[in-house]
C-alpha positions as a Markdown table, in Angstrom:
| # | Residue | x | y | z |
|---|---|---|---|---|
| 1 | Met | 0.0 | -0.1 | 0.0 |
| 2 | Gln | 0.9 | 3.5 | -0.4 |
| 3 | Ala | 2.2 | 5.0 | 2.9 |
| 4 | Leu | 0.0 | 7.7 | 4.0 |
| 5 | Ala | 1.6 | 10.8 | 6.4 |
| 6 | Ile | 0.7 | 11.4 | 9.9 |
| 7 | Asn | 1.5 | 14.9 | 11.0 |
| 8 | His | -1.2 | 15.2 | 13.6 |
| 9 | Phe | -3.2 | 13.1 | 16.4 |
| 10 | Ser | -4.4 | 13.6 | 19.8 |
| 11 | Ile | -5.0 | 11.2 | 22.5 |
| 12 | Ile | -7.0 | 11.3 | 26.1 |
| 13 | Asn | -7.5 | 8.2 | 28.6 |
| 14 | Ser | -7.1 | 7.2 | 32.3 |
| 15 | Leu | -3.4 | 8.4 | 32.3 |
| 16 | Gly | -4.4 | 11.8 | 31.5 |
| 17 | Ala | -5.3 | 14.7 | 28.7 |
| 18 | Gly | -3.1 | 14.9 | 25.7 |
| 19 | Val | 0.5 | 13.5 | 24.3 |
| 20 | Ala | 2.3 | 14.9 | 26.8 |
| 21 | Ala | 0.6 | 13.6 | 29.8 |
| 22 | Ile | 0.4 | 10.0 | 28.3 |
| 23 | Glu | 4.1 | 10.1 | 27.7 |
| 24 | Ala | 4.9 | 11.2 | 31.2 |
| 25 | Ala | 2.4 | 8.7 | 32.7 |
| 26 | Leu | 4.6 | 5.7 | 30.8 |
| 27 | Arg | 7.9 | 6.7 | 31.5 |
| 28 | Ser | 7.2 | 7.3 | 35.1 |
| 29 | Gly | 5.3 | 3.8 | 35.2 |
| 30 | Arg | 2.0 | 5.2 | 36.5 |
| 31 | Ser | -1.0 | 3.2 | 35.7 |
| 32 | Gly | -4.6 | 5.2 | 35.5 |
| 33 | Leu | -6.5 | 2.2 | 37.0 |
| 34 | Ser | -8.2 | 2.6 | 40.0 |
| 35 | Ala | -11.0 | 0.5 | 42.1 |
| 36 | Cys | -14.1 | 0.7 | 40.3 |
| 37 | His | -16.9 | 3.6 | 41.6 |
| 38 | Phe | -18.6 | 4.2 | 38.3 |
| 39 | Glu | -21.9 | 5.1 | 38.2 |
| 40 | Thr | -24.4 | 3.1 | 40.0 |
| 41 | Ala | -22.0 | -0.2 | 39.4 |
| 42 | Thr | -21.2 | -2.3 | 42.7 |
| 43 | Leu | -18.6 | -4.3 | 41.1 |
| 44 | Asp | -15.3 | -5.7 | 42.5 |
| 45 | Thr | -13.2 | -4.6 | 39.6 |
| 46 | Trp | -10.5 | -1.7 | 38.4 |
| 47 | Ile | -11.4 | 0.4 | 35.6 |
| 48 | Gly | -9.5 | 3.2 | 33.8 |
| 49 | Gln | -11.8 | 6.4 | 34.3 |
| 50 | Val | -11.5 | 9.8 | 32.6 |
| 51 | Ala | -11.8 | 12.7 | 35.3 |
| 52 | Gly | -14.2 | 15.5 | 34.5 |
| 53 | Leu | -16.4 | 14.5 | 32.1 |
| 54 | Asp | -19.5 | 14.9 | 34.0 |
| 55 | Glu | -19.1 | 18.3 | 34.2 |
| 56 | Leu | -17.8 | 19.3 | 30.4 |
| 57 | Gln | -20.8 | 21.1 | 27.9 |
| 58 | Leu | -20.7 | 20.2 | 24.7 |
| 59 | Arg | -20.6 | 23.3 | 22.2 |
| 60 | Thr | -24.0 | 24.8 | 22.0 |
| 61 | Asp | -25.1 | 24.1 | 18.3 |
| 62 | Leu | -24.1 | 20.3 | 19.3 |
| 63 | Ala | -26.4 | 20.4 | 22.4 |
| 64 | Ala | -28.5 | 17.6 | 21.0 |
| 65 | Tyr | -25.4 | 15.0 | 21.0 |
| 66 | Asp | -24.7 | 15.5 | 24.9 |
| 67 | Cys | -23.8 | 12.6 | 26.4 |
| 68 | Arg | -20.8 | 10.6 | 27.7 |
| 69 | Asn | -19.3 | 9.2 | 24.7 |
| 70 | Asn | -19.5 | 12.7 | 22.7 |
| 71 | Arg | -18.3 | 14.6 | 26.0 |
| 72 | Leu | -15.0 | 12.3 | 25.6 |
| 73 | Ala | -14.8 | 12.9 | 21.6 |
| 74 | Gln | -15.2 | 16.6 | 22.1 |
| 75 | Arg | -12.1 | 16.4 | 25.1 |
| 76 | Gly | -10.2 | 14.6 | 22.3 |
| 77 | Leu | -10.7 | 16.9 | 19.8 |
| 78 | Glu | -9.8 | 20.0 | 21.7 |
| 79 | Leu | -6.2 | 18.3 | 22.5 |
| 80 | Asp | -3.1 | 18.6 | 21.0 |
| 81 | Gly | -3.7 | 21.4 | 18.7 |
| 82 | Phe | -5.6 | 19.1 | 16.7 |
| 83 | Thr | -9.0 | 21.0 | 15.8 |
| 84 | Ser | -6.7 | 23.6 | 14.3 |
| 85 | Ala | -4.7 | 21.2 | 12.4 |
| 86 | Ile | -8.0 | 20.1 | 11.0 |
| 87 | Ala | -8.9 | 23.6 | 10.2 |
| 88 | Val | -5.8 | 24.0 | 7.9 |
| 89 | Ala | -6.5 | 21.0 | 6.4 |
| 90 | Arg | -9.9 | 22.0 | 5.8 |
| 91 | Glu | -8.7 | 25.2 | 3.8 |
| 92 | Gln | -6.0 | 22.8 | 1.8 |
| 93 | Tyr | -8.4 | 19.8 | 0.6 |
| 94 | Gly | -11.9 | 21.5 | 1.0 |
| 95 | Ala | -14.7 | 20.1 | 3.4 |
| 96 | Pro | -15.7 | 17.5 | 1.0 |
| 97 | Arg | -12.6 | 16.1 | 0.4 |
| 98 | Ile | -11.9 | 15.2 | 4.2 |
| 99 | Gly | -13.5 | 11.5 | 5.4 |
| 100 | Val | -13.9 | 10.6 | 8.9 |
| 101 | Phe | -14.1 | 7.4 | 10.0 |
| 102 | Met | -14.6 | 6.4 | 13.6 |
| 103 | Gly | -14.3 | 3.4 | 16.0 |
| 104 | Thr | -16.6 | 2.9 | 18.9 |
| 105 | Ser | -18.2 | -0.5 | 20.4 |
| 106 | Thr | -21.0 | 0.8 | 22.6 |
| 107 | Ser | -21.4 | 4.8 | 21.3 |
| 108 | Gly | -23.5 | 6.8 | 23.8 |
| 109 | Ile | -25.1 | 3.6 | 25.6 |
| 110 | Leu | -24.7 | 5.3 | 29.0 |
| 111 | Gln | -27.6 | 7.8 | 27.8 |
| 112 | Thr | -30.3 | 5.3 | 27.2 |
| 113 | Glu | -28.9 | 3.3 | 30.4 |
| 114 | Gln | -30.0 | 6.7 | 32.1 |
| 115 | Ala | -33.2 | 7.8 | 30.0 |
| 116 | Tyr | -34.7 | 3.7 | 30.9 |
| 117 | Arg | -34.2 | 5.1 | 34.6 |
| 118 | Arg | -36.4 | 8.3 | 33.8 |
| 119 | Arg | -39.3 | 6.4 | 31.9 |
| 120 | Asp | -42.9 | 7.6 | 32.4 |
| 121 | Ala | -44.5 | 5.8 | 35.4 |
| 122 | His | -47.5 | 4.7 | 33.7 |
| 123 | Thr | -46.6 | 4.7 | 30.0 |
| 124 | Asn | -43.3 | 3.2 | 30.2 |
| 125 | Ala | -42.5 | 6.0 | 27.5 |
| 126 | Leu | -38.5 | 7.2 | 27.4 |
| 127 | Pro | -38.1 | 11.0 | 28.3 |
| 128 | Ala | -38.9 | 13.4 | 25.6 |
| 129 | Asp | -35.6 | 14.6 | 25.9 |
| 130 | Phe | -33.7 | 11.5 | 25.0 |
| 131 | Cys | -32.1 | 11.5 | 21.4 |
| 132 | Tyr | -31.5 | 7.9 | 20.7 |
| 133 | Ala | -29.9 | 9.1 | 16.8 |
| 134 | Glu | -27.6 | 11.8 | 18.2 |
| 135 | Thr | -26.5 | 9.7 | 21.0 |
| 136 | Gln | -26.6 | 5.5 | 21.2 |
| 137 | Asn | -26.9 | 4.9 | 17.7 |
| 138 | Ser | -23.3 | 4.0 | 16.6 |
| 139 | Phe | -23.3 | 6.4 | 13.5 |
| 140 | Ser | -23.7 | 9.5 | 16.5 |
| 141 | Leu | -20.0 | 9.3 | 17.0 |
| 142 | Ala | -19.0 | 10.0 | 13.3 |
| 143 | Asp | -21.4 | 12.8 | 12.9 |
| 144 | Phe | -20.6 | 14.8 | 16.0 |
| 145 | Val | -17.1 | 14.8 | 14.9 |
| 146 | Gln | -17.7 | 15.5 | 11.5 |
| 147 | Arg | -20.1 | 18.5 | 12.4 |
| 148 | Tyr | -17.3 | 19.7 | 15.2 |
| 149 | Leu | -14.6 | 19.7 | 12.9 |
| 150 | Gly | -16.9 | 21.6 | 9.9 |
| 151 | Leu | -16.1 | 18.4 | 7.1 |
| 152 | Arg | -18.5 | 17.1 | 4.8 |
| 153 | Gly | -16.7 | 13.9 | 3.2 |
| 154 | Pro | -17.7 | 10.6 | 3.4 |
| 155 | Ala | -18.0 | 9.3 | 7.0 |
| 156 | Phe | -19.1 | 6.3 | 9.1 |
| 157 | Val | -18.4 | 4.3 | 12.1 |
| 158 | Val | -17.0 | 0.8 | 12.4 |
| 159 | Ser | -18.0 | -1.4 | 15.2 |
| 160 | Ser | -16.5 | -4.6 | 15.3 |
| 161 | Ala | -15.6 | -4.3 | 19.0 |
| 162 | Cys | -12.1 | -4.0 | 20.1 |
| 163 | Ser | -10.7 | -3.8 | 16.2 |
| 164 | Ser | -12.8 | -0.9 | 15.9 |
| 165 | Ser | -10.9 | 2.0 | 15.8 |
| 166 | Ala | -7.7 | -0.3 | 14.4 |
| 167 | Lys | -9.9 | -1.2 | 11.4 |
| 168 | Val | -10.7 | 2.5 | 10.2 |
| 169 | Phe | -6.9 | 3.2 | 9.2 |
| 170 | Gly | -7.6 | 0.5 | 6.8 |
| 171 | His | -11.0 | 2.1 | 5.5 |
| 172 | Ala | -9.6 | 5.0 | 5.5 |
| 173 | Ala | -6.8 | 4.1 | 3.4 |
| 174 | Arg | -8.8 | 2.2 | 0.7 |
| 175 | Met | -11.1 | 5.2 | 0.7 |
| 176 | Met | -8.1 | 7.8 | -0.5 |
| 177 | Ala | -6.5 | 5.3 | -2.4 |
| 178 | Ala | -9.9 | 4.9 | -4.6 |
| 179 | Gly | -9.6 | 8.7 | -4.8 |
| 180 | Ile | -12.9 | 9.5 | -2.8 |
| 181 | Cys | -11.1 | 11.9 | -0.3 |
| 182 | Asp | -7.9 | 13.4 | -0.1 |
| 183 | Ala | -7.4 | 13.0 | 3.4 |
| 184 | Ala | -8.9 | 11.7 | 6.6 |
| 185 | Val | -9.7 | 11.9 | 10.1 |
| 186 | Val | -9.3 | 8.7 | 11.9 |
| 187 | Gly | -10.0 | 7.8 | 15.3 |
| 188 | Gly | -12.1 | 6.1 | 18.3 |
| 189 | Val | -13.9 | 6.8 | 21.2 |
| 190 | Asp | -15.6 | 4.5 | 23.9 |
| 191 | Ser | -16.5 | 5.5 | 27.2 |
| 192 | Leu | -18.0 | 3.6 | 30.5 |
| 193 | Cys | -21.2 | 2.3 | 30.8 |
| 194 | Leu | -23.2 | -0.3 | 32.9 |
| 195 | Thr | -23.8 | -2.5 | 29.9 |
| 196 | Thr | -19.9 | -3.1 | 29.4 |
| 197 | Leu | -19.1 | -3.4 | 32.8 |
| 198 | Tyr | -21.7 | -5.5 | 34.0 |
| 199 | Gly | -21.7 | -7.8 | 30.5 |
| 200 | Phe | -17.9 | -8.5 | 30.3 |
| 201 | Asn | -18.3 | -9.3 | 34.5 |
| 202 | Ser | -21.1 | -12.1 | 33.3 |
| 203 | Leu | -18.8 | -13.4 | 30.9 |
| 204 | Gly | -16.0 | -13.7 | 34.0 |
| 205 | Leu | -13.4 | -11.8 | 32.1 |
| 206 | Thr | -13.0 | -8.9 | 34.6 |
| 207 | Ser | -10.4 | -8.7 | 37.1 |
| 208 | Lys | -10.8 | -8.0 | 40.8 |
| 209 | Thr | -7.0 | -6.3 | 40.5 |
| 210 | Pro | -5.7 | -4.0 | 37.8 |
| 211 | Cys | -5.0 | -6.2 | 34.8 |
| 212 | Arg | -2.0 | -8.4 | 34.3 |
| 213 | Pro | -1.4 | -9.0 | 30.5 |
| 214 | Tyr | 1.3 | -12.0 | 29.9 |
| 215 | Asp | 1.4 | -12.6 | 33.7 |
| 216 | Arg | 1.3 | -16.4 | 35.3 |
| 217 | Asp | -2.0 | -15.0 | 37.5 |
| 218 | Arg | -3.8 | -13.0 | 34.7 |
| 219 | Asp | -7.4 | -13.3 | 35.7 |
| 220 | Gly | -8.9 | -10.8 | 33.0 |
| 221 | Ile | -9.6 | -7.2 | 31.7 |
| 222 | Ser | -9.5 | -3.8 | 33.4 |
| 223 | Ile | -12.2 | -1.9 | 31.5 |
| 224 | Gly | -11.4 | 1.8 | 30.4 |
| 225 | Glu | -12.5 | 4.7 | 28.6 |
| 226 | Gly | -10.3 | 6.9 | 26.0 |
| 227 | Ala | -10.3 | 8.6 | 22.6 |
| 228 | Gly | -8.0 | 9.2 | 20.2 |
| 229 | Phe | -7.9 | 10.9 | 16.9 |
| 230 | Ala | -5.4 | 11.0 | 14.1 |
| 231 | Leu | -5.1 | 13.2 | 10.6 |
| 232 | Leu | -4.2 | 10.7 | 7.6 |
| 233 | Glu | -2.7 | 12.8 | 4.2 |
| 234 | Lys | -1.6 | 11.7 | 0.6 |
| 235 | Met | 0.6 | 14.6 | 0.8 |
| 236 | Pro | 4.5 | 14.1 | 1.1 |
| 237 | Ala | 5.2 | 14.3 | 4.7 |
| 238 | Arg | 7.3 | 16.5 | 6.5 |
| 239 | Ala | 10.5 | 15.8 | 7.7 |
| 240 | Asn | 10.2 | 13.5 | 11.4 |
| 241 | Thr | 6.7 | 12.8 | 10.4 |
| 242 | Ile | 4.9 | 9.2 | 11.1 |
| 243 | Arg | 3.9 | 7.5 | 8.3 |
| 244 | Leu | 1.0 | 4.4 | 8.0 |
| 245 | Leu | 2.9 | 1.8 | 6.0 |
| 246 | Gly | 0.9 | -1.3 | 6.2 |
| 247 | Val | -2.4 | -2.8 | 7.4 |
| 248 | Gly | -3.4 | -6.5 | 8.0 |
| 249 | Glu | -7.1 | -7.8 | 8.4 |
| 250 | Ser | -8.6 | -10.9 | 8.9 |
| 251 | Cys | -11.2 | -12.9 | 10.8 |
| 252 | Asp | -10.7 | -16.3 | 12.9 |
| 253 | Ala | -14.3 | -17.9 | 12.1 |
| 254 | Tyr | -13.9 | -19.6 | 15.2 |
| 255 | His | -16.0 | -18.5 | 18.1 |
| 256 | Met | -17.7 | -15.6 | 19.3 |
| 257 | Ser | -16.0 | -14.6 | 22.0 |
| 258 | Thr | -12.7 | -16.9 | 22.0 |
| 259 | Pro | -9.8 | -16.1 | 19.8 |
| 260 | His | -8.5 | -19.0 | 17.7 |
| 261 | Pro | -6.5 | -21.1 | 20.2 |
| 262 | Glu | -3.4 | -21.2 | 17.3 |
| 263 | Gly | -3.7 | -17.7 | 16.9 |
| 264 | Arg | -4.1 | -18.2 | 13.4 |
| 265 | Gly | -6.0 | -15.2 | 12.6 |
| 266 | Ala | -3.8 | -13.1 | 14.4 |
| 267 | Arg | -1.1 | -14.1 | 12.5 |
| 268 | Leu | -2.7 | -13.8 | 9.0 |
| 269 | Ala | -3.4 | -10.1 | 10.2 |
| 270 | Met | 0.4 | -9.5 | 11.0 |
| 271 | Gln | 1.5 | -11.3 | 7.9 |
| 272 | Gln | -0.7 | -9.1 | 5.7 |
| 273 | Ala | -0.1 | -6.3 | 7.3 |
| 274 | Leu | 4.0 | -6.8 | 6.8 |
| 275 | Ala | 3.3 | -7.5 | 3.1 |
| 276 | Ala | 1.5 | -4.3 | 2.8 |
| 277 | Ala | 4.2 | -2.5 | 4.1 |
| 278 | Gly | 7.1 | -4.7 | 2.1 |
| 279 | Leu | 8.6 | -5.9 | 5.0 |
| 280 | Thr | 9.6 | -8.8 | 6.8 |
| 281 | Pro | 9.4 | -9.5 | 10.6 |
| 282 | Ala | 13.1 | -8.7 | 11.4 |
| 283 | Asp | 12.2 | -5.0 | 10.3 |
| 284 | Ile | 9.5 | -4.3 | 13.2 |
| 285 | Asp | 11.6 | -2.9 | 16.4 |
| 286 | Tyr | 8.6 | -3.4 | 18.7 |
| 287 | Ile | 4.9 | -4.8 | 19.4 |
| 288 | Asn | 2.4 | -3.2 | 21.0 |
| 289 | Leu | 0.4 | -6.4 | 21.9 |
| 290 | His | -3.4 | -6.3 | 22.4 |
| 291 | Gly | -2.5 | -8.1 | 25.6 |
| 292 | Thr | -6.0 | -8.3 | 27.3 |
| 293 | Ala | -4.8 | -10.2 | 30.6 |
| 294 | Thr | -7.1 | -13.0 | 29.5 |
| 295 | Lys | -6.0 | -16.5 | 29.6 |
| 296 | Ala | -7.2 | -17.4 | 26.2 |
| 297 | Asn | -6.3 | -14.2 | 24.1 |
| 298 | Asp | -3.0 | -13.7 | 25.5 |
| 299 | Ala | -2.0 | -17.2 | 24.9 |
| 300 | Ser | -3.2 | -16.9 | 21.3 |
| 301 | Glu | -1.8 | -14.1 | 20.7 |
| 302 | Asp | 1.6 | -15.0 | 22.1 |
| 303 | Lys | 1.8 | -18.0 | 20.2 |
| 304 | Ala | 1.4 | -15.5 | 16.5 |
| 305 | Val | 3.9 | -13.7 | 17.4 |
| 306 | Tyr | 6.4 | -16.0 | 18.7 |
| 307 | Glu | 6.1 | -18.2 | 15.6 |
| 308 | Leu | 6.1 | -15.2 | 13.4 |
| 309 | Phe | 8.9 | -13.0 | 15.1 |
| 310 | Gly | 10.7 | -15.1 | 17.6 |
| 311 | Ala | 11.7 | -14.2 | 21.0 |
| 312 | Ala | 13.8 | -11.4 | 19.8 |
| 313 | Thr | 11.5 | -8.6 | 19.0 |
| 314 | Pro | 10.3 | -6.4 | 22.4 |
| 315 | Ala | 6.8 | -6.6 | 22.6 |
| 316 | Ser | 4.3 | -5.3 | 25.6 |
| 317 | Ser | 1.0 | -4.4 | 26.3 |
| 318 | Thr | 0.0 | -0.8 | 27.4 |
| 319 | Lys | -3.5 | -2.1 | 28.9 |
| 320 | Gly | -1.9 | -2.3 | 32.4 |
| 321 | Ala | -1.5 | 1.1 | 32.2 |
| 322 | Thr | -4.7 | 2.4 | 30.6 |
| 323 | Gly | -7.6 | -0.2 | 30.8 |
| 324 | His | -8.8 | -2.1 | 28.1 |
| 325 | Leu | -10.3 | 0.8 | 26.0 |
| 326 | Leu | -12.4 | -1.8 | 23.7 |
| 327 | Gly | -13.5 | 0.5 | 20.8 |
| 328 | Ala | -11.0 | 3.4 | 21.3 |
| 329 | Ala | -8.2 | 0.6 | 22.0 |
| 330 | Gly | -6.9 | 0.9 | 18.5 |
| 331 | Ile | -6.3 | 4.4 | 18.0 |
| 332 | Ser | -5.1 | 5.0 | 21.5 |
| 333 | Glu | -2.5 | 1.9 | 21.0 |
| 334 | Ala | -1.3 | 3.2 | 17.8 |
| 335 | Ile | -1.1 | 6.8 | 18.9 |
| 336 | Ile | 1.4 | 5.1 | 21.5 |
| 337 | Ser | 3.3 | 3.5 | 18.8 |
| 338 | Met | 3.8 | 6.6 | 17.3 |
| 339 | Leu | 5.2 | 7.7 | 20.5 |
| 340 | Ala | 7.1 | 4.7 | 20.5 |
| 341 | Ile | 8.6 | 6.2 | 17.4 |
| 342 | Glu | 9.2 | 9.7 | 17.9 |
| 343 | Arg | 10.4 | 9.5 | 21.5 |
| 344 | Gly | 12.0 | 6.1 | 21.5 |
| 345 | Leu | 10.3 | 5.0 | 24.4 |
| 346 | Leu | 9.3 | 0.9 | 24.5 |
| 347 | Pro | 6.9 | 0.9 | 27.4 |
| 348 | Gly | 7.1 | -1.8 | 29.9 |
| 349 | Gly | 3.7 | -3.8 | 30.5 |
| 350 | Leu | 2.6 | -2.6 | 34.1 |
| 351 | His | 1.3 | -4.9 | 37.2 |
| 352 | Thr | 2.8 | -7.8 | 35.0 |
| 353 | Gln | 5.3 | -9.4 | 37.7 |
| 354 | Asn | 5.6 | -13.0 | 36.5 |
| 355 | Ile | 5.5 | -13.9 | 33.0 |
| 356 | Asp | 3.7 | -16.8 | 32.2 |
| 357 | Ser | 6.6 | -19.6 | 31.3 |
| 358 | Thr | 4.0 | -20.7 | 28.5 |
| 359 | Leu | 4.5 | -17.7 | 26.9 |
| 360 | His | 7.5 | -17.1 | 24.6 |
| 361 | Ser | 7.0 | -13.5 | 23.4 |
| 362 | Asn | 10.3 | -11.0 | 24.3 |
| 363 | Tyr | 7.8 | -9.5 | 26.7 |
| 364 | Leu | 9.1 | -6.3 | 28.3 |
| 365 | Leu | 8.6 | -5.5 | 32.0 |
| 366 | Glu | 10.4 | -2.2 | 32.4 |
| 367 | Asn | 10.5 | 0.6 | 30.2 |
| 368 | Lys | 13.7 | 0.7 | 27.5 |
| 369 | Asp | 14.8 | 3.6 | 25.6 |
| 370 | Ala | 16.1 | 2.5 | 22.2 |
| 371 | Pro | 15.6 | 4.2 | 18.7 |
| 372 | Val | 12.6 | 3.0 | 17.1 |
| 373 | Arg | 11.7 | 3.0 | 13.4 |
| 374 | Arg | 8.8 | 0.7 | 12.8 |
| 375 | Val | 6.1 | -0.7 | 15.2 |
| 376 | Leu | 3.5 | -3.4 | 14.7 |
| 377 | Ser | 0.0 | -2.3 | 16.6 |
| 378 | Asn | -2.4 | -5.8 | 17.2 |
| 379 | Ser | -6.1 | -5.3 | 17.9 |
| 380 | Phe | -8.2 | -8.6 | 17.8 |
| 381 | Gly | -12.0 | -8.3 | 18.6 |
| 382 | Phe | -14.6 | -11.0 | 19.6 |
| 383 | Gly | -15.3 | -12.9 | 16.8 |
| 384 | Gly | -11.8 | -13.2 | 16.0 |
| 385 | Ser | -12.2 | -9.8 | 14.1 |
| 386 | Asn | -8.4 | -9.0 | 14.0 |
| 387 | Cys | -6.6 | -5.8 | 12.5 |
| 388 | Ser | -2.9 | -5.2 | 12.6 |
| 389 | Leu | -1.2 | -1.8 | 11.8 |
| 390 | Ile | 2.4 | -0.9 | 11.3 |
| 391 | Phe | 3.6 | 2.6 | 11.4 |
| 392 | Gly | 7.5 | 4.1 | 10.7 |
| 393 | Ala | 9.4 | 6.8 | 10.4 |
| 394 | Ser | 9.7 | 8.9 | 7.4 |
| 395 | Glu | 12.7 | 7.7 | 5.5 |
């Protein structure tokens, strides 16, 4: 595939707001996870919650879109000069020539949960001020982002569970290659809600401690929330920019929630990303693992990574720091991968103490400073919906 330039991105999650805050937290080994005290949840688990969203107000002209998910989106768009960068791009390309491709798993479903509590006592009708299309509807996110940024190009939302905001890179690349748009805003937002917390708990997948990817005693995920956005452009990149080099996608077609035990879909996605980038496994300097801290996921991914890369390539999961951001995991970990290239930081996996002896990848327990030219980032969703992305520094 033709490499695409990424000159601008923004990020927010429980580690902090903005690139500088995220890098500082990663370098200091600080986790954003805390015991769950969200909403009315009474669950013995840990979460990654973004502070200040309850008080945040949406822009007046977008008040109908008010929900936790879109508040988080607005906060992310305001960071790292991202909105200003899009304004420049809008002048350069024209609003109809910039696409908006977002990923989310539950969108604004918390708004619906709260609306159900306010049903009419006699008719059970939902409150008149509940706006489904602008809040819970999955397209709400892309609609809100497009309107907030003043764009009018193609827009849609991918909802493939935990690979959602990784897959948007592939969709954007294909739309740009087809000449449908000249640039694209890609990203993802997922916010905490009771459906997600109780849903994963009912599956026995939430840990009672901060999650421990690749640990011998790992026992489940820590759910988090966050947002991330990036601008993809076809124009020649400026010096020291990041480039999207390859995208690989596959589907296990194995089970609704359990990954293929041999990691076949994961391996295929990584192989396709390498082929798209024209690279070999030896060209990758760091792998940001999906690494959810569940028994099955880590074992499956490790098998695929080890068979393809061996034990030399440094790898880690950053979910011990941020929690699992579900539909926002792909973009968030893509941006952390870009930071690895820009800042030479290979983040160690937090909370992991004793690496499972049955896993063989080169898992980093401590931060490592080293030159990084190319990074592979994995995002694997329920149903075996897999996506691998490769980012690299400009040549």
